[in-house]
C-alpha positions, -999 to 999 in steps of 0.1 A, spaced: -144 -155 661 -136 -152 629 -133 -114 627 -122 -86 653 -153 -65 660 -137 -32 641 -144 -51 610 -181 -53 619 -180 -10 613 -157 -15 582 -190 -7 559 -200 19 580 -174 39 593 -153 31 563 -168 37 525 -156 -5 525 -191 -22 521 -178 -59 523 -201 -75 555 -187 -113 545 -177 -131 578 -189 -108 601 -197 -117 638 -230 -131 653 -231 -92 672 -229 -78 636 -259 -102 615 -285 -79 629 -268 -50 618 -257 -62 586 -294 -69 580 -306 -36 585 -283 -20 561 -297 -46 535 -333 -31 544 -318 4 541 -306 -3 508 -334 -21 497 -356 10 508 -335 36 488 -335 10 453 -376 9 456 -372 49 461 -354 51 435 -374 33 407 -405 49 425 -396 87 418 -375 79 383 -410 70 365 -419 37 342 -390 47 316 -362 35 346 -348 1 347 -322 -13 372 -291 -18 351 -283 -62 346 -283 -84 376 -286 -55 398 -292 -65 434 -317 -39 452 -304 -52 489 -268 -45 482 -257 -13 494 -224 -13 473 -248 -17 441 -269 12 457 -242 36 462 -230 33 427 -264 39 409 -272 66 436 -242 83 423 -247 82 385 -279 98 394 -257 127 404 -266 120 447 -249 108 472 -252 78 505 -239 96 539 -241 84 573 -241 109 602 -240 91 638 -268 64 639 -283 80 605 -281 71 568 -292 98 546 -292 92 505 -303 119 484 -303 122 447 -323 138 415 -355 126 404 -367 127 363 -374 164 367 -344 173 386 -359 176 418 -338 164 448 -353 133 468 -340 125 502 -345 96 523 -334 96 562 -332 61 577 -322 53 618 -294 33 626 -301 32 667 -319 2 672 -295 -21 650 -265 -5 666 -280 -5 699 -284 -43 696 -248 -49 680 -230 -32 708 -251 -53 733 -240 -90 718 -205 -76 714 -195 -68 750 -217 -100 761 -185 -123 738 -158 -102 756 -132 -117 771 -118 -91 795 -125 -58 803 -99 -43 780 -120 -61 757 -154 -44 770 -137 -11 768 -123 -12 737 -161 -21 720 -176 12 740 -148 30 722 -160 17 687 -195 23 692 -191 55 704 -171 64 676 -203 51 653 -225 68 671 -207 102 669 -187 99 635 -194 112 602 -193 95 566 -204 97 531 -201 67 512 -192 68 479 -184 40 452 -160 56 429 -127 47 452 -141 9 458 -150 5 418 -116 21 407 -99 -2 433 -120 -33 422 -113 -25 388 -79 -20 391 -80 -59 408 -97 -67 379 -73 -55 357 -42 -73 376 -62 -103 377 -64 -105 340 -31 -94 333 -15 -124 354 -39 -147 330 -27 -132 302 10 -136 315 2 -170 325 -14 -178 293 17 -167 275 44 -186 295 24 -216 289 30 -210 249 65 -206 260 66 -239 278 46 -254 249 75 -244 220 104 -249 247 91 -285 249 86 -292 214 123 -281 208 136 -302 234 149 -271 256 148 -281 289 163 -249 303 140 -226 286 109 -247 297 123 -248 337 129 -211 334 93 -204 315 75 -228 344 94 -211 372 77 -175 358 43 -193 356 45 -206 386 52 -166 401 24 -155 378 -4 -179 395 7 -166 427 -1 -133 418 -34 -138 406 -41 -158 439 -34 -128 457 -56 -102 436 -80 -129 436 -84 -127 477 -88 -92 477 -114 -91 447 -151 -88 455 -163 -76 420 -179 -94 395 -165 -126 376 -180 -120 340 -152 -107 327 -125 -130 343 -142 -161 332 -148 -148 298 -110 -138 298 -97 -172 310 -125 -193 283 -108 -172 258 -74 -178 262 -78 -215 268 -94 -219 236 -66 -199 219 -39 -222 239 -59 -255 229 -54 -244 193 -21 -231 195 -9 -269 213 -29 -286 181 -9 -263 160 24 -264 176 16 -301 177 11 -307 145 43 -284 133 62 -310 151 50 -337 136 56 -322 104 97 -311 117 98 -349 130 85 -361 91 108 -342 74 137 -354 93 126 -390 90 126 -383 51 163 -369 54 179 -398 74 162 -423 52 181 -404 19 214 -404 40 212 -441 52 201 -454 21 229 -439 3 254 -454 29 237 -491 23 240 -482 -14 279 -478 -9 289 -502 13 269 -529 -12 288 -511 -43 325 -519 -18 311 -555 -10 312 -550 25 274 -565 32 291 -585 60 300 -556 79 288 -542 113 284 -510 96 258 -523 67 242 -543 93 235 -507 116 226 -488 80 201 -518 69 182 -518 110 182 -476 108 169 -479 72 143 -504 87 134 -485 115 130 -453 95 106 -470 73 86 -476 101 82 -443 112 79 -427 76 47 -454 72 30 -439 107 33 -403 90 17 -419 57 47 -419 36 53 -453 18 89 -468 1 83 -483 -29 107 -506 -45 102 -508 -86 107 -538 -103 143 -524 -117 151 -522 -83 153 -483 -77 134 -467 -44 110 -437 -43 91 -423 -12 58 -414 -21 31 -399 -3 -3 -412 8 -35 -399 1 -49 -375 25 -20 -383 48 -3 -351 66 25 -357 43 2 -351 13 -12 -319 26 20 -305 36 44 -285 11 76 -281 32 70 -324 34 69 -324 -6 96 -302 -8 117 -328 16 105 -358 -5 113 -345 -38 149 -335 -23 147 -375 -10 137 -390 -41 169 -371 -62 191 -386 -35 176 -419 -40 176 -418 -75 213 -406 -80 221 -435 -54 206 -465 -79 218 -444 -108 255 -449 -93 249 -484 -83 233 -494 -120 260 -472 -135 289 -492 -113 268 -529 -126 267 -518 -156 302 -510 -160 316 -544 -143 291 -563 -168 305 -544 -198 341 -551 -191 332 -587 -185 314 -589 -218 343 -571 -236 368 -591 -219 349 -627 -234 344 -607 -268 382 -601 -265 391 -636 -261 366 -651 -284 378 -628 -309 416 -637 -304 407 -676 -306 394 -666 -339 423 -644 -350 444 -677 -339 425 -698 -356 426 -678 -384 459 -672 -386 468 -709 -385 446 -723 -410 455 -692 -431 492 -700 -424 482 -738 -435 467 -729 -464 498 -706 -478 518 -736 -467 493 -760 -485 490 -734 -522 531 -731 -520 535 -770 -518 508 -776 -550 522 -744 -566 555 -760 -562 542 -795 -576 526 -778 -604 563 -760 -615 582 -793 -613 556 -809 -636 552 -777 -661 592 -772 -658 584 -733 -657 600 -703 -646 585 -684 -612 567 -657 -634 548 -686 -654 539 -701 -618 528 -668 -604 505 -662 -637 493 -699 -635 487 -696 -597 465 -665 -607 447 -680 -630 441 -712 -609 424 -685 -582 402 -668 -607 390 -705 -617 386 -713 -580 366 -685 -576 339 -698 -603 344 -732 -589 338 -720 -553 365 -736 -543 403 -724 -530 431 -719 -549 449 -751 -533 428 -777 -543 426 -764 -579 459 -760 -580 464 -801 -569 439 -810 -593 462 -796 -621 492 -812 -607 471 -843 -607 462 -837 -643 493 -829 -656 505 -858 -638 486 -883 -655 486 -865 -692 528 -868 -689 525 -905 -681 497 -907 -716 524 -894 -738 554 -913 -721 535 -942 -735 
């Protein structure tokens, strides 16, 4: 037997109408109470008139619901010994009373209970209980039971809401990688679940509000999880963008120092490739132009294309990439310019040396030529300088050098002197 004999009378002796799990000896008594409840329901429907209707989902044979209905009509349900009497006011204000006998049901229940008794003490206890039922009086009111059940319902819903809030905290802790907070809120969640189970065992009311609250919070939790996952991915992408810009600068700095064969350069290049793969999964493409500059571009309709936070990170990263490329190009151009200037310097020096050599030779040749002319003409230094000036003018007209004219004049003068000597 799952329930003691005293529990059979709980719905008769006290205002607790829970008849679930009663023993076989009380089944007949339970059925009798259902019939009494249904008779009261039919009487209410009859005297209240055509405009009356029972509440939605009302059970006519449920003594709990019938008692609440009678109370709402300004009446009550009482038990005096073996009789249950219901009274209430009809539509016209007239008090209507219905008295029903429980004697036969009580006698059968007592007889069955005595048959199941295991010893003399149980027999004594059973007789006392039934004697108490036959002589006691109770007024049944659903008010206290309703208040108690409503409080249990509120406690269950409160526990469900607490569990919901703890699950959101756990989601946040998981996304932030905070294991301590995750464990803390998991413990609180388990406590709230235990409280709900305790309240649920005691609760016998409607499950509609509880089910609705669970469905409502479950939907909100799914939306929160989806949003939280989106924020997590967004933060991961922003971090990947920042890390890419940082590694890119490291690579360019190592290249500018000629350290491509170092382990640091290899690690930086590998990290850059891994970040490139990560960015691709989030819809960000690494684009390298023909001039060697690199830029991060968000693919259309991707998360990177729709997030302002990601767009800002891309703008900042591309600014860093551009600076790194500019610094690299400036260094390259500086080296190239230095090489070009050195080459130009070398060429210029060779040209100057050549001109200087040719100029020196030309001066020597011209000096030799004018010396020959002075010897032939037997003129003074001043006469020779004046003659050289005239040779220079003649050279410009003939498109040749002063030395050539002087040599020609010397040859002519010598020839003329030979003619005179003849």
